[in-house]
Backbone as a ProteinNet text record, in pm:
[ID]
protein_1_A
[PRIMARY]
XXXXXXXXXXXXXXXXXXXXXXXXXXXXXXXXXXXXXXXXXXXXXXXXXXXXXXXXXXXXXXXXXXXXXXXXXXXXXXXXXXXXXXXXXXXXXXXXXX
[TERTIARY]
-14026.4	-13964.4	-14001	-13903	-13930.9	-13986	-14041.2	-14098	-13995.5	-13871	-13769.7	-13724.5	-13748.6	-13707.4	-13817.5	-13938.9	-14049.1	-14030.7	-14089.1	-14086.9	-14217.8	-14211.4	-14329.3	-14332.8	-14451.3	-14466.9	-14576.3	-14577.3	-14679.7	-14751.1	-14883.9	-14964.6	-15074.3	-15088.9	-15193.3	-15189	-15068.6	-15054.4	-15081.9	-15098.6	-15125.3	-15020.7	-14984.7	-14895.9	-14972.7	-14921.1	-14989.8	-14962.9	-15061.2	-15045.7	-15075.1	-14972.6	-14996.7	-15040.7	-15098.2	-15143.4	-15027.7	-14912.5	-14796.9	-14679.8	-14589.4	-14467.4	-14358.1	-14232.1	-14123.4	-14131.3	-14090.8	-14087.7	-14003.1	-13900.5	-13811.3	-13881.7	-14002.1	-14073.3	-14186.2	-14209.6	-14319.4	-14271.4	-14364.8	-14333.4	-14315.7	-14232.2	-14212.5	-14347	-14374.3	-14498.5	-14607	-14588.3	-14690.2	-14687.5	-14806.4	-14820.6	-14853.4	-14777.4	-14794	-14801.2	-14846	-14855.9	-14762.7	-14675.6	-14583.3	-14664.2	-14643.7	-14714.5	-14624.5	-14496.4	-14408.1	-14263.7	-14176.8	-14033.7	-13965.5	-13902.5	-13833.9	-13683.6	-13639.6	-13498.4	-13460.9	-13333.6	-13289.3	-13357.3	-13371.2	-13435.7	-13372.3	-13240.8	-13174.2	-13208.4	-13213.3	-13247.3	-13394.7	-13481.3	-13623.2	-13639.3	-13567	-13574	-13528.7	-13418.9	-13366.5	-13463.9	-13522.6	-13621	-13740.6	-13786.1	-13899	-13861.6	-13737.6	-13692.1	-13693.3	-13666.7	-13666.3	-13806.6	-13906.2	-14043.7	-14102.1	-14022.9	-14073.6	-14142	-14251.1	-14326.8	-14441.4	-14487.5	-14604.8	-14721.8	-14799.8	-14915.6	-14878	-14749	-14706.3	-14721.8	-14774.9	-14786.8	-14658.3	-14607.5	-14488.7	-14509.8	-14434.3	-14443	-14303.5	-14292.1	-14164.7	-14146	-14044.2	-14021.2	-13930	-13824.6	-13734.5	-13659.5	-13602.3	-13528.6	-13405.5	-13292	-13165.7	-13069.2	-12958.4	-12868.2	-12930.5	-13016.6	-13093.6	-13239.4	-13327.2	-13468.3	-13492.7	-13554.3	-13586.8	-13734.7	-13766.1	-13903.8	-13943.6	-14070.3	-14127.1	-14189.7	-14130.1	-14173.2	-14189.7	-14309.2	-14334.3	-14288.3	-14320.4	-14284.1	-14133.5	-14055.1	-13910.1	-13870.1	-13769.1	-13716.2	-13602.4	-13612.3	-13509.9	-13464.5	-13334	-13279.4	-13239.3	-13279.1	-13241.5	-13194.5	-13115.8	-13065.8	-13177.4	-13160.3	-13258.5	-13261.6	-13145.8	-13139.9	-13223.3	-13211.9	-13291.4	-13439.5	-13469.9	-13609	-13670.8	-13587.9	-13638.3	-13696.7	-13651.4	-13697.1	-13818.9	-13866.5	-13983.1	-14102	-14192.8	-14309.3	-14420.1	-14476.9	-14576.5	-14699.3	-14807.2	-14931.3	-14965	-14997.8	-15033.9	-15165.4	-15175.5	-15297.2	-15364.7	-15496.5	-15564.5	-15526.5	-15517.7	-15483.9	-15603.2	-15578.6	-15689.3	-15747.3	-15877.2	-15937.4	-15879.6	-15872.6	-15822.9	-15927.8	-15883.2	-15980.5	-16046.1	-16171.5	-16245.1	-16211.4
6270.4	6362	6504.6	6592.7	6730.5	6808	6927.1	7011.4	7042.6	7067	7106.6	6989.9	6865.4	6749.4	6701	6750.4	6705.2	6750.5	6674.7	6712.1	6779.5	6892.9	6968.7	6986.1	6991.3	7019.3	7122.1	7185.3	7283.3	7234.7	7228.3	7185	7286.1	7329.1	7424.5	7549.7	7597	7719.5	7702.9	7581.4	7556.3	7459.4	7475.6	7379.9	7250	7143	7013.8	6952.4	6885.9	6823.9	6924	6962.4	7057.7	7193.4	7272.9	7405.5	7499.6	7471.9	7558.6	7480.1	7550.8	7490.3	7595.6	7556.6	7654.3	7747.5	7871.1	7968.3	7917.2	7839.6	7788.5	7692.1	7647	7548.8	7608.4	7737.4	7796.1	7836.3	7853.1	7887.6	8038.7	8077.6	8219.1	8279.6	8398.7	8468.9	8448.3	8352.1	8325.8	8431.8	8464.5	8550.7	8458.6	8474	8388	8472.7	8410.8	8475.4	8402.1	8475.2	8415.1	8365.3	8239.3	8179.4	8154.5	8120.4	8086.2	8099.8	8139.8	8147.3	8038.2	7942.8	7832.2	7856.5	7959.1	7995.9	8025.2	8053.8	8088.8	8219.2	8244.6	8368.9	8494.3	8496.7	8612.3	8630	8519.1	8525.4	8560.1	8510.5	8547.7	8698.3	8755.8	8900.3	8976.3	8932.2	8999.5	8986.4	8868.4	8849.8	8941.8	8955.4	9044.7	9190.3	9229.1	9364.9	9390.8	9287.2	9299.8	9296.7	9257.7	9253.9	9115.2	9011.5	8874.4	8842	8912.2	8894.9	8797.9	8735.5	8651.8	8735.4	8678.7	8739.3	8837.3	8861.2	8949.6	8878.5	8949.8	8895.9	8927.2	8826.1	8844.8	8776	8820.8	8762.3	8717.6	8595.4	8545.2	8594.7	8678.1	8739.4	8657.3	8598.4	8516.8	8419.3	8320	8214.7	8183.2	8229.6	8198.8	8151	8220.4	8182.2	8216.4	8318.6	8357.8	8371	8377.2	8402.1	8551.5	8613.6	8756	8767	8836.8	8849.8	8996.2	9021.7	9154.3	9154.9	9234.3	9241.2	9388.2	9428.2	9567.4	9664.9	9634.5	9717.5	9731.2	9639.1	9635.7	9498	9493.9	9366.4	9324	9201.6	9148.3	9013.4	8989.3	8860.8	8781.5	8653.8	8566.3	8432.9	8361.4	8231.7	8127.5	8020.9	7911.8	7849.2	7839.7	7783.1	7866.9	7999.2	8086.1	8075.1	8067.3	8052.8	7923.3	7821.1	7695.5	7715.7	7819.3	7841.8	7933.9	7983.2	8071.7	7991.3	7958.1	7877.4	7970.3	7938.2	8024.6	7945.2	8019.1	7961	8032.9	7958.4	8018.5	8093.7	8208.4	8287.5	8274.4	8281.9	8275.1	8394	8369.9	8478.7	8571.7	8703.4	8796.8	8780.6	8806.4	8792.7	8895	8855.2	8945.5	9052.6	9179.5	9285.2	9260.5	9299.2	9275.4	9376.7
-18152	-18246.3	-18205.6	-18197.6	-18158.7	-18276.8	-18248.9	-18355	-18461.8	-18422.1	-18518.7	-18605.3	-18561.8	-18638.8	-18731.8	-18718	-18800.2	-18943.4	-19036.1	-19176.3	-19209.3	-19278.2	-19313.8	-19464.4	-19520.8	-19662.9	-19680.6	-19795.4	-19827.8	-19952.5	-19946.4	-20059.6	-20083.3	-20206.7	-20243.3	-20155.9	-20126	-20048	-19900.2	-19852.7	-19711.6	-19657.6	-19531.6	-19467.7	-19450.8	-19507.4	-19498.7	-19362	-19307.5	-19176.7	-19067.8	-18989.9	-18881.8	-18936.3	-18851.8	-18893.9	-18921.3	-18863.1	-18882.3	-18939.6	-19005.2	-19057.3	-19054.2	-19070.3	-19069.9	-19191	-19172.6	-19281.2	-19397.4	-19368.1	-19472.1	-19567.8	-19534.7	-19616.5	-19701.5	-19692.6	-19770.3	-19909.2	-19999.6	-20137.5	-20152.1	-20247.5	-20278.1	-20317.7	-20265.9	-20295.8	-20192.2	-20102.6	-19999.9	-19891.3	-19840.2	-19723.6	-19606.7	-19499.3	-19382.6	-19256.8	-19150.1	-19019.9	-18924	-18856.5	-18760.2	-18640.6	-18604.7	-18491.5	-18372	-18397.5	-18285.4	-18329.9	-18237.1	-18262.7	-18180.7	-18248.4	-18181.6	-18185.7	-18115.9	-18112.3	-17967.2	-17946.5	-17811.3	-17769.6	-17640.6	-17596.6	-17656.3	-17668.2	-17726.6	-17874	-17947.4	-18089.7	-18107.6	-18019.2	-18025.8	-18010.3	-17916.2	-17893.5	-18018.1	-18078.4	-18198.4	-18315.4	-18333.9	-18440.8	-18420.3	-18297.4	-18269.4	-18298.6	-18266.5	-18297.3	-18447.5	-18527.8	-18673.5	-18733	-18652.3	-18700.6	-18711.8	-18684.6	-18688.8	-18556.6	-18527.1	-18403.1	-18427	-18320.1	-18329.3	-18382.2	-18471.2	-18537.3	-18648.6	-18673	-18781.2	-18915.7	-19013.4	-19149.4	-19224.9	-19293.1	-19375.2	-19509.1	-19608.8	-19742.1	-19783.7	-19831.9	-19881.3	-20024	-20046.4	-20176.7	-20266.3	-20209.2	-20290.5	-20201.4	-20269.3	-20199.6	-20284.2	-20240.1	-20308.3	-20200.9	-20180.9	-20072	-19937	-19935.3	-19816.7	-19856.3	-19757.6	-19783.2	-19765.3	-19863.9	-19856.2	-19824.3	-19715.5	-19668.4	-19663	-19688.7	-19668.6	-19530.7	-19441	-19301.2	-19265.9	-19226.3	-19187	-19295	-19420.8	-19537	-19557.5	-19504.1	-19524.1	-19574.1	-19659	-19706.9	-19616	-19565.2	-19476.5	-19528.5	-19523.2	-19561.7	-19438.9	-19435.6	-19324.7	-19382.3	-19306.4	-19350.7	-19342.9	-19418.6	-19414.5	-19275.5	-19210.6	-19075.1	-18978.8	-18987.9	-18902	-18937.8	-19066.9	-19110.9	-19059.7	-19036	-18979.1	-18840.1	-18769.5	-18631.6	-18623.8	-18738.5	-18740.9	-18791.4	-18699.7	-18734.6	-18782.6	-18899.3	-18962.1	-19003.4	-19026.3	-19077	-19206.3	-19311	-19438.5	-19424.9	-19490.5	-19489.9	-19625.9	-19629.1	-19758.7	-19844.9	-19974.9	-20066.6	-20081.1	-20084	-20102.2	-20242.5	-20259.5	-20391.5	-20488.2	-20614.6	-20718.8	-20746.7	-20765.9	-20797.4	-20932.9	-20944.1	-21068.5	-21174
[MASK]
++++++++++++++++++++++++++++++++++++++++++++++++++++++++++++++++++++++++++++++++++++++++++++++++++

């Protein structure tokens, strides 16, 4: 089974099983770190131009017809199909201020 055919789940804010999962599988409000782009070379280049670079932190803001992400202080909308090709790792939530 290839990486793109695997089933991924998120439990307690973490990708269950493998360390990474597709962006399309994370919960709204999660902050994640991009680990790998599984797209064509041309699409990888375009995603990097938009800020979806490896090691970039992004936050999933909403999920409706498209996924809205906060990337480099900008809101970007991408399709769920495209989000399937962006492999991410969940980051621990920062502590709440006292």
